[in-house]
N, C-alpha and C positions, 0 to 999 in steps of 0.2 A: 336820114338821121337828122335830128334837131340840133340846134346850136349847143344846148346844155347837156346833151347825152354823152355818156362815156363809153368807150369800147368795152365789149364784154370780156370779163376776166376768165381765164381758164381755171376750172375747179381743180383743186388739189386734194390729196389724201387727207390732209388735216381738216378739211371742211366736213368730213364725215366721221371724225373721231372726237370723243369728248376730251376736254382738256384734262391732262393728268393731275392727280392730286399732289400737293407738295409733299416731299419726303418727310416722314415722321420719325423722330428719334426721341425716346424717353430720356429724361434727365436721370443720371445715375443716382442722384440723391432721392429721387422719387421711385426708383425701381423696386425696392423691397416691398413697399405697399402695393404697387401695381402688380407685381408678380403674385403676391398673396391673393389679390382680388381675382386675377386671371385664373389661377389654379383652383381656387374655391368655386368660381362660377362655372368652370369647365366641367368639373366633376370627374371626367375621365382623364387619364394621363395625357400630357402635352409634350410633344417632342421639342428638343432644343430649336430645331429649324422653324417650327410653328411659332414658338415664343419669340424667336429672332425676327420673324416677319411682322409680328404684331408690335413689338417694342422698338425695333430699329437698332437694338443693341447687338454688338458683335458676340460671337460664340464664347470667346474667352472671358469676356466680362460677365455674361450670363452664368457660365459655369462657376465662376468665382462667387457671384452673388447668391446663387442657389445653394452652393456648398456652405456658405456662411449662414444662410437662413436655416438650412437643415440642421446644422450644428447647434444653432440657437434654440430651435424647437426641441431638439433632443435633450438639451441641457436644462431647459426650463421645466421644473416639476409642476408648475402651475398650469401648464398647457396639456390638454388631453389629445392633441393631434401632433403628428410628425410629418415632415416633408421627406419623401423618398424618391429614389431614382430606380428605374428598371429598364434595361435595354435602351438607355438614352432618353427615356421619357420621365417626366417629373409629375408627382401627384401628392395630394394630401391623404393621409389615412390616420385612423385612430391608433393610439399607443397600445401595445399589448397588455400593459398593466391595467387598462380600463376594460378588459374583457368581461369581468364579473358584472359590472354595472350595465354594459351594453347587452349582455346576455339577457338581463331582465327586460330590456326593451324589445328584443327580437325573439324572445322565447316562444311566442305563439307561432312564429314562422320558422323556427329552428329546424334545419335539415338534419336527418339522421347522420351520424358520423360515419366516416369511411371505415371499412373493415380492414383487418390486417392484410387480407388478400388484395384489396384495392390499393393499399399502400405498396404492397409488393409489386403489383403490376405497374403502378405509377413510377416506382423506382427504376424498373427495367426500361421503361420508355424514356425516362429522363436521362439515363446514362448511355443509352444506345441510339438515341434519336438521330435521324428518322428511322423508324423501325416498323416492320409489318406485323400484322396480327399473328401470323404463323411463327415469326421469330420470337414474339413474346411468349407464345404457348410452348415453344421449344425449351425456353428457360424454365417456365413454371411447370410444365408437364401436364397441364390440364387446359380444358377449353376456357377461353377468357372473353368470349363474346359479350356476356352480360356486364362484366366488370368494365370493359372498354367503353361500352355504351354509357354506363353510369359516370365514368370519368369525363366523357364528352358532355353529358348533361350538366355536370358541375363546372364545365368550361376549364378543366384542368389540362385537357389535351384536345387536339383537333386534327383534322386530316390535312396533309401537306403534299398532295399529288399522289402519283402512283410510281411504283418501282418498275423500271424497264426490264421486265421479265415476263415469262408466260403467265397469262391470267391477269397481268397488270394489278398486283395486289396494292391496296391502299397503304400509304405511309402515314405514321402518326408522330406528332411532336408535342411537346409541352407548350403551354400558352403563357402570355403575360400574367394571367390570373394565377397560374402556378407559381410564378416568381413572387407575386404579391403575397400570396397565402403563406409561402415558406420563407419570406424575408430575404430573398435573393435579388441581386442586381442583374445577374446573368446566369445562364446555365454553367458558365465557366467557373462560377463560385461554388459549384457542387463539390463537396469533399471527395477524395479519391475512394473508389470502391473497386478494387482490383478484380473481384469475383466476376463482375459483369463483362469482363473482357473475354470470358470463356463462352463457348457456344451454348452449353447447357449446364445446369447445375450438376449433373452427373460427371461431366468433364472436369469440373472444378473439384468435386469430391475425389475423383480418381487421381487427379494430380497430387492431392494431399496424401493419399494412400501411398503413392509411389515415392514421394519425398520422405515419408515416415518409414518406408520399408515394410509396412504391414497394414492390414485393414484397421482403420480407425474406429474406435468405439465412440469417440466424442466428435462426430461429424459436425462441421459448421453448417448451419442452415441459412437459407436466404433471409429468414425472419430476423436472425441475429444481425445480419449485415444491414438490412433495411433500418433497423433500430439505431444504427450508427449515425444516421443523419436525419431521420424523420422523428417527429415527436412521438412520445409513447402512445401506442394504440389505445383507443378508448376502451372502457370496460365492456360496454355494450356493443357487440358486433352486429353489422348489418346481416340479417339472416340470409338474404339472397346471395350476397357475396360469399358468405361462409359456405353455403352449399356448393357454390361454383368452385371453391378451392379444395373441396374434398375429393 
């Protein structure tokens, strides 16, 4: 060992890790503009936790600021977009009153509207989820394979595992796209539809007959109940779905 040499130092864990970045926290006064930029650039919905990680702001502050921004966008008639929340995620979307002008933009790629049979199937899944294909068909009374496939293609429903039963049937649930399309924050916001608590439509109709004491001539149909919360069905029905409902 030479006179100027130093004893070797034992290497530690810190020698192999990069220095951590300083904690970042967005100033509250800059938050509205930053949140607007984040949500616009993201395109897809962002969860509160993701926004909190990016901005460094606490959940309570973020919920207050986003709520104020949403109210401001909704109130300002000069803005064509609105800020919405669905299942704890925030995103920008166009205002419903701009549908006519947007339809002119997207007309060449406009998808055919859902049929009444598709709305019916979607309602059954929404109110009973998670639900199997056979359970849907027990309520509708007809094969629903093609309609369920169409709803999945529209990203209105998706698979959510299997039922712990013989055959392991697939379970279906609604998606965030369903909430976005129908203006809901959560499936908990669905209005009550007591009929779908029954196993089949016949069970429901039979209970009405018993309550009335005689056979009803004015039976309530599932179509009438679906109309209670869904938009009016389009004039032009999808031919494939219509055939499936016959």
